[in-house]
Each structure stands twice: as structure tokens, then as C-alpha cells.
N, C-alpha and C positions, 0 to 999 in steps of 0.2 A: 715217860715219855720219850719220844724221837728226837734222838739228840740234833734234828733237822729242824724240829719245830719252832726252835729260836735261835738264831746264831748272832752272835756280836761280831762285829767288825769293826776293827778301827778305821778304815776310811767310810765316810758319808756313801749310803747308794743314791744312788743317782737315774734317771731315766727320763723317758719322754711319756707323755701324756697320750694314748691312742683313743680313749672313747671316755665319754662324760654320760653317763645315764644316772638322773638323778642326785643323791648326794655321793656314789661311786664313781671311782675313775680308773680305768685299765690302764697302767703304767707297765709300758717296755724297757727293764733295767738295761744297763749299758752292756755290751759283750766283752769288754775290757774285766769287768768284775766276775770272779767265779760265784757264781751262784746255784743253787739248787732247781731253782727256778729262774725262768725268764721274763715271767710277768706276774705282776702282783694286783689284786683288787684293793686300793686304797679307799680310804675316808679322809676328810681333810681334819685338820687340827683345828679345835674350835678358836685358837687366838687369830689364823688366818681369817676365818670369818668376823671376827669381832674387828680387824684391820680391815674388813672392807675387800680383800684380796680373791677374787675370783679365778679359779684355775681352768684353763681352758685346754683345749684338743692342742696338741702341740707344744704345750709346755713343758722347761726341762725344770724337774724338780727334786727336791732332795725327800728320800724314804727312811722313816725310821718305823724301829721294832718289826721288823720283817717276821712273819708267821709264815715258815717255809711249809710246814704241812698243811696247813689251811689255805697258803698262798695269799696271805694278806698282809697290809701294812698300813701305814699313815702317812700322808704329805705333810712334812714337817714346815718347807719354806719352797718358795718359788724363786729359781735362777731369773736375773733380768733377761728381759724379751728382747730379741732384735727386730722385731716386727710383729704388728697386731691388725688383724681384720675383726670387723665388728657384723661383716655379712658376706661369708659364713663365718661365725666365730672362731676364729683359730690363730694361734701365735706362732711365732718364726719362723713364717713361710716365707720360702726362699725365692719362688715365681709363681706364677700363675699359667697352667695349662690350658688355654682357651681353644674347646673342638668343636667343630662343626664339621657337617655333611656337606659333600658337593651335591649330593639329592637324597631324596626320601629322609629327611624335610629338605626342601628346595632351599639353595643357598642364596637369600638376601641381603644385599650388601648395607640397606639400611639399618637392618638387623642386627647383622655382624658389625656395623659401626659402634652401635649402642653398645654390645658388648665390650669391644675394643676401648671404648671413651670409659667405661666404668672399670676395666683391668688397668687403663693407665693411670686413673688416679691414685691408685694405691701405690707408685712409684715401683713397682716389683717388674723386674724384666719376664715377658710375655713370651711364653713358648705356642705358637699358632699353629693347629693340626687340622688338618682336613680329612675326613673319613670318606670311605667308601668309593675311594678311588677306581676299584674295579668296575662300577657300575657306568663308568665316563670316559668319554673318549681323550686318545692324547691330547687332542687339540684343546678339547675343555679344560683339563689339567694344567697343561700350557697356558692358557689364557687365563686362568684365576693365578696362576703361580706370579705370571709376570704384573698382573694386576695389583697382587698384594705387595709386590717390591714397589710399585710407586705409591703404594700407600706406606711405605716405609717398614715392611714386614718380610722375613722369609720365611713363607709357611712349609712345615712336612706334610706332603702327601702319603697317606696309609691307606690298607686296606685289611681290616681284622678278618673280614673273609678269606683272604688269600694268603695273608703274613707280610705282604709287599710294604715298605716304609718303614717297618716295627725296630729295627736294628738303630735306624738312623734317629726314631724316636727315644730310644733308651738310653742313648749318650747324653742327653741333657737332663735327663732324671735321675741318675747316680748322685750319691751323696747328698741329696737336696730334698726340702720339704716342700711337694709341689700339689698345690690345689687344682683339683681338674673342675674346669667349669664350663659352661655352655648349653644350649637347647637339650630337653628332655630326646631320647631316641637317636642322638647323634653317635653314641658308642661309649658313653664314658665308663660305666658299668662294665661292659664287655671289654675293653680295654684293662681295666684291674683282674678281671678274670683271666684275662691273654697271660699278664706279668705276674700274678698270684693265683693259679689255679683251684690252691686248697679252698679259697675264698668261695667262691662260687656264688657270686650277688646274683640278685634276681635282674635279669634283664628284660626291659619293657620294649614291645613292640608299636612301632609307629601306627597311630590312629589312620586308619585309610579314609577316614570321612574326614578327618580335618588334617591331614598331612602333617600331625604334629607327635610327639612322642608322652606316652603317660609316664607319670612321676612314680620312679621307683625307688629313688633313694630318700628317706624320711630324715634322715642325723648326719652330722660331720663326724667321720670316721678315718683313722689313719691307717692307712695297710703299709707293712714295710717290705720293700722290694728286695729281691734274693742277691742284687748285686750293691745294695747298699742303698738308703734313702728312704724316705715315705711319701706316698700317694695317697690324698684325701681326695674322696667322691662328696660332693656335695647337693644337695635338692637341686632340682633343675628348675630354671625358670626361664618364662618368654620374653619377659621384658623387666631386664635390668634396671634398677632405679637409679636414678642421678641427684637424690636430694640433697646428697652431700656436697654436691660441686657448685662453686659460686659461678657467675656469669666470668668473672675475670680470669678463671681456671681452667676454663673450657679450652681454650686455646691451645694448654701445654701437653692437652691430652690426644692432639693431633700431629704424629711424626711429621705432616707435611710442614704446619704452621713451625716447629721450629726448626726445622732446615729451613725454612725460609727467612726467618729471625734470625739466625745464624749468618747469613750472608748479609743482610740488609735490615736496618730499623725502621720502624714505622715512627711518623712525624710527633705523635703523641705517645707516652708512656702508657695512658690507659686506653689505647685506640682498640676496639672490638673488632676491627676487620669487616667493618660494615659499608659506610660510605664516607668514612672519615678521610681528608686528603692527605697524599702521600703515605698509602698504606702498603708495607711491603708484602702482606698477605693476601690481598683479594687479587683475584683475577681466576684462570684459566686451569683450574685442576679438578680434578672428580670428585673430590669429597665436600668441596666448599659449599654447594647446596646443604649437603647433611649436615656439616656445621653450623650455617644459617638456622635451619630447623631446631637445631639441638639448644642452640644459643637463645632462641625465643622461648622454648621449652623451662631452660633452667630461671631465665630472666623474671618469666610469668611465677613460676616456684618461689623463686627468693622475695618477690615483691609480697606473693602469698603470706610467706612465712613473715616477713617485716610488718605486715599487717596484723596478725595474730599476736605477735608479740607487742606491739602497741597496744591492741585490745586488750590483753591480758593484764601490761600496765594498768591500763585506768578501770579495770573491772575487777570483780572478785566473786567466786561461785559459791552461791548459799543454798542450801537444802531448804527447802518450802515444805507446803504441807504436803501428805502421802510422799515423802520421797524425791519430790519433784525439784529436781537442780535447775536454778536460775540465777544469771549473771546480774551483779548490782554494782552501782559504781562506786568506785574506792574514796572514802574522804581521806582528806589532807591530814596525815597525822600528827604534824605539830597544831594544826589549829584546832582539831576537833577532839584527839585524843585524851582521856581524863588523866588527870596527873597523877601520881602515885603518892601513897602515903608517905612513905620516903620523902619524897620530895615537897609534899606541903608541909611537912615537920622541918626539913630543912630551910624552906621560906618562912615559916614561923619564928625559928630561932635568929635567922637575919633580919628580920622584923625587929624583934625584940633588942637585938646587938644595934642595930641603929638608932632605938629608942634612947637605950643607955647612953650611948655617946652624944646623944643629942642633947640628954637633959644634963649630963655633967658638962658640957660646955656652955 
């Protein structure tokens, strides 16, 4: 047997999960350890499954029994996570790279706001990047840069076609796990191809008919940057969901509102900044109408969820004839539930004891 097939080490092997495929996990081992291989294809120990511990992309894990010849191993434990996202499912993210194009597809401020709000609710730092600056004039670039600063962001304008601005974008990506998000067709996969040429990701062309990009990324995967850090490409989506945000939390996702509340306070603690008296937020700022529209949306969704939860508390789902599922009203458990045999026996024993005590007296 090759001596490198199994190597016992005094220190445990640790690494970063780069990709998840079915029940297999691609793990990048730490560079500080002297390994015959830098990556292992691992399975998950059954005890982790019994404990309900899911291994996610971005997890720091401990690997046991490395098979260097077959480049295999087993994940024994998961180190504590610093952060966790459910959409996309990824752990230990340090920041979000929100990428849009100045043109092709056209930059829509309302759509951009939805992405920014979705990113803000993660409480992670946001790196805002605008691609395709080579297709716009200097005046357009300056207008968008000034506009974003009023929103509370300092965007990085780049051109993947000419390479302008890529050095400025490279700096905040070093030694960090970054999730790239944004519309399809804005250049996320092309950006990864630039920083990691050997990856050669599929690049989608923007649909000329709809002005939107075709989805080219199908799963979440981490790609190691040459100067340290990881970049995750995620499936593009056109309408990020606001399902997990409550109406009272929406205002915190706008830097303009946070800035106004840092200088003055509203009269009411639960102020939603609509028409309440002495509101410190309501006023003439560009995204205030966007805030009101999103507030109406999340309020409606929250009311629907509450109504559905109340309905589920009052009804139960039951399979009828031919597998048809229907809702039936729940009966009050204490009033209608049949007592158990143990409970009946205890009640009979109590009755007998009461009878004996009464007879003896």
C-alpha cells in the first residue's frame, strides 16, 4: 500500500467546505498544514446526521481518516459558525458583493433598492459594485456615484471588458468569504472568471428580447481567490424575497433612516414613519416612496402569515377518499380527547381509596 494512502497526524485536519453535492462535500484544507493533497472529497459522520447538524458551504470542519491516495475523508465535526444565510445556504460569510450593471440590463433604482434591503437584513457589510462602466458616459457614472452616496453607499464602478476598477474591487475581497449577488447577466460569473481564470464558468448572455440575463449558476460554490479569501457565486434572481422581514424591521434596512434616527428620535417608539406626528424620518428624500411601497408589501405579507398561522391552529389536515386532503376543525383536546387506560386505572384506584377512607370513618 502506498504510504501516503493513510497518514496519521497529531493535529486534527481542518478545512473549508467549498461545495455540497448530494451527500458529498468538497473540503479545502488549510494551507498551514503539510498535506499530500489540498482538497478532499468527504462524507458526513452518521452522528452528525443523528444530531441534525447540516454541513453547509462555507463551514469550517474537522476531517478524520484522510485517504490521500483516493483523496477522500470524513467530516467529524463542524466548528462554530460566525454567520449563516438561508438564501443562499452558506455559512461564515463576511460580506455581500451586490453587483449590478449600469446598462444592459438597465439599472432600475426600485429593483436595486429591493436587493439592498434584502442584503441589509443579513446585517453583513455590503460591497456595491456597478459593472459595464465602459458602456456609459462619465456624466452617467458620476450621477450614479453621487446618487448612491446619498443613499448611504460608496459604489465601486468597474468594467470587466476593459479591466478598469478591478484593482479597487480586489482589495475588499482579500481574506474574506464574499457572496456575490445580483441580477443575472450583470457579470458575476465573468468576475469570478477574471479573478480565477482556471474556473472558466459558463457566462450567460443578456436576453435581447427581455433585457434580462439568463440564469447560468445552478448551485452555491466557493472559489478560492489567488490572494486569499473565497468568492461565492449564487443563482441569479430577479425579485429577492422580503418574506423574512417584519414591518418594524424594514426601516433599519435603509441607511437614510438610520442616519436620521441617529440625529433625532420619533415621538413614538413604534413609529412606522407614515403619518405619525413628530416623525424624524418622514421627509423629502429620494427613497422614501420606495420605503412606503415596501412597507405596504411586508405588512400585507405579515398579515397573511398571521392569518395562515391562526387557521392552522384551528384546523387540521386530514386525508379523505382517494387521497384527497381537506381541512377539518380541531376539537378541544381536554374536552373531547378520550382518556388513556392508565388514567382510567388511576381514577378507579382513587375512587376505591376514597371509598375505603369513607367506610373506615
